[in-house]
C-alpha positions, 0 to 999 in steps of 0.5 A: 149717622156715625162713621162705619168701618169699611174695607178696600174692595175691587168691585163686587162680592157674591149675590145676584143683583135684581133688575131695577124698577122699569127694567125687563130682561133683554135676552130672548133666551131663557137664562138657563140657556146662557153659558155658565161660568163656574171657574174660580177667577182671580180678584181684579186688579187695576194693572191686570185689567188694563193689560187686557185692553188693546187698540186692535180689539177696539178697532175691530169693534169700530169696524163692526159698528160702522157696518151696522150704521150702514144698515140705515142707508136705505132709510136715510141715504147714509150711515147713521145710528140715530134712535129709531133707525135700523142702525140704532136698533142693530147697535142695541142688538149688537151690544146685547148679543156681545154681553149675552155671550159672556154667560152668567157673569152679568144680569142683563136688562132693558129699560124702554122709554118714550121719546118725542123726536122730530125730523126736518127734511127741508126748509127755506126762508125768504125775506123780501127777495133774499134767501135768509142764509142763517135761517135754521128750522127749530128742532121739534118745529111743525111743518108749514101748512100742508108742508107747502110754502106760506107767504105773508107780511113780516110783522115785528114784535116790539117786545120779546113775544112772551105774553099774548099782548106782545103780538100786534093785531096784524099778526094773523095770516102773516109771519112774525119776527120775534127777539130771543129772550126771557121765555122759551122758544116754544112759548114764543111759537105757541103765542104766535100761533095763538095770535094767528101767525102762519110762521114765526122767526126768532132772531138772536139777541147777540151776534151769531146764528140761532138754533134750538128746540121748541120743546114739548110739542103744542098744537098751537106751535107754528113753523119756526125758524131761528135767524142771526141778529146780523141778518135780521137787523136790516129788516128790523130797521125797515119795519121800524121805519114803517116799510113793508117786507114780504116773507115766504117760509117753508118747512117740511118736517114731522114730529113723532113719538117712538120707544127706545131702550137703555141697556143695563148689565150688572155683575151677578156677583158682588154686593148689589148695595155697593155699585160702581157704574159706568155709562156711554151712549149707544146712539148717534146723531142723524147726520152720521154714523157716530163712530167717535161720538159715541161709538168710542165710549160705548165700545170701550165699555163693551170691551171693559165689560168683556175683559172684566169677566176674566176676574172676580169682584167684591162689589157690583159693577154696573154698565149702562148704554144710554139711548137718545143721548143726542136727543137731550140726554133722555136715556140717562135722565129717564134712568135716574128719574126712575130710581127709588131713593133706595136704588139711588143710594146703591150707586156709589159713583157714576163715570161717563165716557163720551168721545174717547178717540177724537183725532185731534185729541186732548186728554180732558177731565171733567173738573168736579169741584167741592161744594158745587158737585156731589161730594166724592166727584172731586176725588174721582177727578183726582184719580184720573189726574193721578193716572195721567201723571203717573203715566207721563201724560198731559191732561186738561180740565173741562167744565163739569156742567151737565152737558153729558149723561152724568147730568142727571146723576149729579142733579140727584146727588150721585158723585160722578165724573168722566173723561173725553177727548174733545168735540167741536171746540177749537184746540189751542196752540198750547194744547197742540204743544202738550198733546200734539195735533193741530192748533186752531182747528176742532178736536174732532173736525167730523163732529156730528158729520157723515165723516165720523166713521172708522177713519175718524179715530185716534187709536192710541188715544182711544186705548189710553182712555179705555185703560184710564176707564178700567183703572177707575173700576178698581180703586174707586170701589173703596166703599162704605156701608149703606148708611155712609152713602157716596162721599169721600174726604181726605182726612187723617181719621179712619183711613183705608189706603189703596195703591193706584199704579204706585200712588198711595190714596187715602180715602174714607167715607164720611157719615153723610153726603150732601145733595148738590143744591136743591133737587130739580122739580121742574115739570117734565114731559115724556123726557127731559133736558139738556142736549140735542142734535143740530137739526133733529131733537126731542123734548127739552134739549140744547141748541148744539151739543156740549163743549162750548155751547150753553143749553137752552130751550130759548131764553 
């Protein structure tokens, strides 16, 4: 297709956006009962939208969210907004209620989906007479028989436990010790169960502890632990010498299927075929209230959505609050899977906002690269760069490798990007000089912990990053027509200039956009890959959440 003429737009034009497939109206009230906004409003500009963002409003929302998380205390003995909890259900109700109160500016919808999730309540592993201190029950593990301790001899698998004939004859009734590698943890557990083992221990193939998930539940899975190489080695040496080692394993856990929902809000005005999309996740891990992770992102989006109603738009703006992100990016992955090719093409850009207020922050930008990520992603990255430079702020790049909710979008060829302030990664001394704070400690010392509460927020950083997020709503929507889907390039032909906080940008839409490599065709169960919380997860996730940990289900 040839190049098409397009004009500078500021978000969305007239036209009511229909709900996407798989979505249902969120409101319990008829749409006619919602307030109707009839006043003519000025066209949104980047500067005016940013001027509406104030940290005091963000803090007030954070305080409300923490009170919501406390509603789970009677169920979980601490504040949490993990999926399925009262805290998360009330989070969804809070987000919906705030959007509904904005009148007819947005079309609201929900997208329910199933999630298989597991809870490990208690676990312990004894090797010989010693407690295995590095041992951790795998996510989605079944319990030991009758949720009671099981005893047996420790049996070493000489290979990696990926084939039935890897397991020796004496496995039945005993506890098997398997090396990590070559196949998924769930495959090793299943084969151990088929061989008659009462429990399985998977030891790391490198120094350090081992955590992960068994993935899609199987009736042949057995109670399964991960253990460090250094703790396993003395027992491997004994077993190789022919010595016997007794073992006792105990796991109290459940695995269940629940339903949860994404929330989608799209401007009723604006060209529904040209949409800028912003997303953050609504859930926390089991261990804490998640006020930074990702209350900071989800509340920033809610504040932006609220302030945007003071303006008119030319092209549609779509906000998403993903559920079950902490369980493996499930909500965003399900959303993208359900998009038809036609709906896919309507999303010009997706921007992900996950952890915007880390107390020991760095201003981080996902490092999108041409030829690696969908065309247009690098240009989005550069818009973030320009804003920080223009405002005299330092920034750093972080890997753009599929470890947050943008993953499904870039896999489906939709340009994406985002910003963050850091999670469990360690801040360098150089970064401490650039951003302040303390080098040699995590960006967020309360990451995935009970202390991720209102006190765990850097308010100035949160306000800055919310403003960064708003500025992209305006200039990014330099869109071409349907035939010219997704991509920008910086050339001297057919340019449309826009001004971004004093920077002149020259962006155009080329004739076509390439997909990023081959489309994934991996079989999926109820949901898909790649992230999970430490001791609680769903189908297909990572051992530990993003920023510095590699995704795995066992290899």
